[in-house]
N, C-alpha and C positions, 0 to 999 in steps of 0.2 A: 323314891323310885327312878332308877336312871331308865327309862325307854330304849329301845334299840337302835333307834334313830341318833337319839345323845350318845349312845353308845359308842358306835361306829364313828360318829362326829368327833369325839375325844379319843377314839382310838389314831382315828386319823392325824389327829392333832398330838399326838405322844409319837407317832411315827417318824411326823417331821420334826418336832425337838429332839428325838432321839437324834436324827440322823445330823441335826447341827450340834447336837452335844460332843460326837464322833468324830465329825469335821474338826471340832475347836480343838477335841484333844488331841489329833492326828496335827493340826495346826500349832499347839505348843510343843509338839516332839520335834517336828524339824522348822524351829526358830530362823534358820537362816531363809526358810524360802519365803519367809513374810516381809514386804518391803511396802511402804509409805510412797503410795505413787506421785503425790502430790506433788514434789518440787521435783519431779523429772522435766527434762527440756523437751521443745517440740519436736526434736528427732529422737530423742528416746523414745517418747510417745507414740511417733509416727503419723501424726495429725496436728492440724494446727489448733487449737483448743479454742473450743465457743466461748464469747463471752455476752453473758446474759448483764444486760444494764439493770441496774439497781436490785441485783440478785448476785446468785454466786453459784460456782460447781462442787458438787460434795466432792469429797477426797474419798480412796478407797484406799484400802491394801489387798496386796496378792496375797493368795494362799494356796499354794502349791496349785499353781496355775490357774487358780478360780479370782478371779476381780470381786471382793467383796465391799458392799454399800450398806451402811444401817439408816433409815428412814426411820424418823419418831413422828408422828401423827400426835398434835398438842394443840391448845388451845393458845394463841397469841396476841400480843398487844401490837397492833400495827396501822402504820400513817399513812395514808393518801399522799398526803400533803399538807405542809404545814396548818396546821386548823384544823385537821380532820384528823382524826385518830379512833380506834374500832377493836371489840374485841374481835378477831380472827378466828377461824380453824387454819392451822397450816403443816408444815413439815420444818423440823429442824429450827424452827423457831421464827418461821418465814414463810410468807404468803407473795407469789408461789414459793411452794420447796424449791429447794439444790437442784440445781440442770444435773442430771447423771449424762457422764461420758464413756463409751466405752466403744470396741473395734469389731466390727462385724467378724464371727468367727470365734470372738469370744466367749465365754462359759463366764455367768455371775451370775452371783449369789448377792439376793435382796434381802436384810432384814429388817422387818417393819415391827415397828412395839408400839401400843396403841395405850397413849396417855390420855386419850380423851375418857370422858362416861357414858360415852355407849359404843357400841360394835364399830369394826371398820375392817375394809378390806384395801387392798390396790390393784388396779385393773392397767395392764400396760398397753396401752393406748395404740393400737395399730402394729401390735408387734404378733409376729408367727410362732407360737410357742406351746407345749402341750397344754392341754384343755384344763387340767388341775391347777395350772399358775396362771392363769388366765384373771382371778383375784374377782370371778363375779359370787358374792356373798350368797348360799345357800345352796346355789346352781353346780357351782366349779370347785368351792371351798367350805370350810366352817368358817363362821363369823370370826373374826379377832377378837375377842373380848377387851373391855379395860386390863389392862395391866400385861396384858400376854405377848409376846413376839412371836412372829410367824417367818420364815425360811420358804423365798421364792428361789427355785435357781434354777437357769436354762442354757441354753445355747443362742449365742443373736444369729440368726440366720439372713439378715437382711443387714442393709443401710439405709439411712434415712432420719429425718426429724418426725421424731415419736414423742408420746406425751404421756402421764400416767396420773391417776385420779381414781377417788374411791367406787368403788361399783358394790355400796350399801347406805340407805338414807341417803342417796346421791342427793338429791331435790337441796337435803340441807347444807351437809357435808362439801358439794360443789357450791355452795351459792355462799358458803363463810368462807372459804378460798382453799379450799383442798386439792391442790394441782400443781403439775410442776411439768418441765422438758424432759425426754431421756431423748439424747443425739447418738445416734450410731454410724460413727465414721467408715467409710470402705478401707478395705485393704491396703488399697492404693494412694499415696496422697491426690489431692486435689487441688489446683492451681486455685485457690483460694487466699487472699490474702488478709481478710480478715471476715470473721464468720460471726455473726449474732443471734439471739434468739429471744424474740417476744410474746410473749401469753396473751391474748386478749380475755377481757373476763368482766362482766357488771355487775354493778352491786345496787342494790336498793339501801340506801342509807337514808332512810326519810329527816326532814332537815330537826335538829336535834336531840337526832339519837345518838347512840355508840353500839349498837349492834346491827348486821346485814340484816335484812328482811327477806327468808327461804322463802316465803310466799307469792314473790314479785319475780315474773320471768323476764317479760320484754318490756313493759315500763322502766323505768333506771330514774337513779339520781347519780350515778358515776359509773365509768366506762374507762376499763384502763390497761395499760401495757405493764405488764409484770406487775400488776397488783399497785401501781401507781398512776397519779393523773396529772397532766400538765399544772404547775409547770415544774412541777417533781420527778419529770419521769430523764434521766439521762439521756444526753444528746448521743447519735454515733456517729464516732467520730473515724475521721479515715485522713491519709496522705492522697493528694493530688495523682490520680493515675492508678491507684489500689485496685486489685477486683474485691469488692466488697459482695457478701453474701446476708441478708436479711432470714433469716429462717421466722416462720409466723404460725402458731399453733393457735384454733380459735373453741374455747371452752366456755365460750360466753352463751346468753341465750339468743345472738341475733347474728345474721351473717354482715361480714365488715368488708365492705370496698377500700382496702388498704390504696394510698395513693402518694404520690414520690415526685414531689416540684422537681426542674431541672434536667433531668433526662430523664430518658426511658429505662425500663432495665428490663429483663429477660426471664420468665419463671420456668425455674430450670429443674424442680424437684419438689418432693412431696415425702410422704410417709413410705411412697414405694421406693425412694432415695432419689439418686441425682438421675434426668431422664435424659435417655440420649441427645444429642443436639438437634437432632430432625424434630424432636417433638416441643423444642421451647418454642415460648412464644413474648413477642415484642410487645411489652404493654408499657403503660403509667398508671394503671389503677388495677390491682386485681382481686375479686372477690372471694375472701377467706370464710367458706361454710361454718357452721357449726360441727364441730367434729372434726374438722379439715387441717391439716397444715401444707404450708406453701411458701416453698422456698423463691428468693426473687435475688438474681445477681446485678451488679451493675458498676461502670467505673467510676471512678469518684471525680468530680468536676468541683475547683475550687468555690466556697460559696457557703450561706447558710441556708440551708434546702428545707422548706417543710415537709414533714413525714405525717401521714395520720389517716384515720379514718375518713370516706366523703360523707357518711350520713352526719349529717352537720349536729345535729343533737346528740352524734355521740363524740361530739368537740365541745362538749361544755359541760359542766357539774352540774349541783344541786339544780333541780328548777321545779316551781309548782305550778305543774299540771293543771290545775283548776279553777288560775286565774286568768279573767279575761281580758285579751289583747288589749292594751290602751292606744294604739297606734293611731294615729289621728285624732283623738278625743281632747279636748282642751279639760286637763283635768285643774287649772289653776286654783278654780272660785272653790274646789269640791275638795281641793287636799289639807285647807285649812277645817271644814266641817269633819274629817274623818280622822284628821289629828286631834281633835278634842276628843273622841271614843280610844283612838289608839295613837298612844303618845310617838313620837320620833318617825308615823308615817310619812314616808317620802314619794310624790306622785313620780311615776317614771315610765317611760317608753310611749310618751306622746310623739315623737321624731322618729323612733325606733330605741332599739334597745343598748344603741353604743353607749349612751352614758350611761348605765350599768357600773361598769367597771371605773368610772371616773367615780361615783358615789363609793363606793367600796375604796380604791385608794386612798381617797380623801377623810374616811373615818366618818363619812355622813350616814351608811346604812351598814351597818356591822353584821345583822341578819341574826340567823339562831345559833344558838351555841353548838358548837362541834360540827357546823355547816359549812361547806365550802363554798364561795362566790361563785355565782353561774360560770362567767369570764373571767379568767385570770391572766397573768403573766406579761411581763414589761420585756419590750427588748431595745435596740438602740438609738429607735426613732419615736416612742412611745407604748400604748399598752398592745400587747398582743389580740385580746380577747378571744381567747382560748380556754381551754379545759379539757378534760377527759381522753380520747385517744390523740392527743399530740405530742409531736416531739420534733427535733431538729436533726437533720443530718451535716454535721461542720467537718469541712474538706479546708484541709489548709496544703501548701507546700512542703511545709518543715516538722510534720509532726514523725517523729521516730516510731519504729513498729515496735509494737505491744506497748504501745503511750493510748492508752483510752480517756487519759482527762481532758476535760472542757476546756477548751485551746481560745473561749472569750468570744467575742462579737466579729464578724467578717468586718476587713476593713475593704469595702469593692474598690478598684481606681473611679477615679474624679469623673471620668467620661461613662461609665457604666452604671448608674445611679438615675433612677425616676427621680425628677425636680419640679420643682413650681415652676412655672413662667407667667402665670399671672392669679388675680385675687379678683379679678372682676367678674360675678355670675354673670356677665351677661359677654364676656368674650367671645370672640371669633361667631361664624357663622351655622352652627354643625346644620347638617341636612335632615329633615325629619319626611317621615312619608307624607304626603299630598292627604289629606280628608278629603275620602269619596264623595261624589254627590255637588 
């Protein structure tokens, strides 16, 4: 028996699908108006396309003046970094889903096919649009059932850095990786040479497991940029003197003070678009709150510069939170006794945790299966001892336009690198505050 509520929902669905069918029929009758836009130049597009590290931009077709995208929600196999792979949920084969790009004033049609085993929707986070296109399941639309395709169609009335994500079983679906960026360029080109976007997220990947735990909100195992953790996060690359914009969206469960080494930047925009210059702020660290986006811009300076969240535990990978801190504890006599019961046990941390990566790199402490070490990555001078939300900004004099490939490590001029001047622990006579009394 069909209730009135279900009948109205089905009727709404039929209306949407009828519209899609009619639109498709019209598009087929005017094939010459349908053009694949993925191969157009920047001049033809009218904007400098955004680059999504470790990600990609979804192509669209133009049908009778409407830009049509097609997203498919599905389970995927995702690698956070070599050594950690998980069953996640995403769009079009990836998490985050592909970046959507369009221009203020465009009319867009976004088809969403649900290949999950439960219903879903898509909410266009920060966009000004009709209520029925807002994507809140049960409130503004029927849920998209498994196997169904819905069409969202609306005019883009603003520009700026936006996001998309489900508003159905949100805790689970977002925790599993269903999210993406939606970039709307202004009608007039902006003076930006390189445009990047990063989406932050956190994952409860318990040691030895292969599926994120959606019930863990603020505790963590992995914190990511574009669903990757260091050292698997691609570097941000630029040519000396270029103006670089990094768009940062936060769909994790915690706020992130994002810090750039080597230069200050201007905070220039958000999902409200590029702000008037009078509203810009000069910073070296900017907090991006949960559900917020922020744009930062700077002029590229030669070197390899760290770019990361400044919460120290957000730049580490899997950790055992219930293990006591052994710093300052002599465990040498205890190590053998513990090893009798736990073969392979290695005492670690008596003088700090820097030796953790050394043990991992030497193969002495492999850890649980499918679990990344807490600190990873090596640079030209040794272990970097980072993880999570950490990457590098690599600036060189000779990088070509639209070249985003990694240029390797920076070779600094000889007089501009810190160097050892003594190995004597008693070297010099550094002043100390006199003891009172």
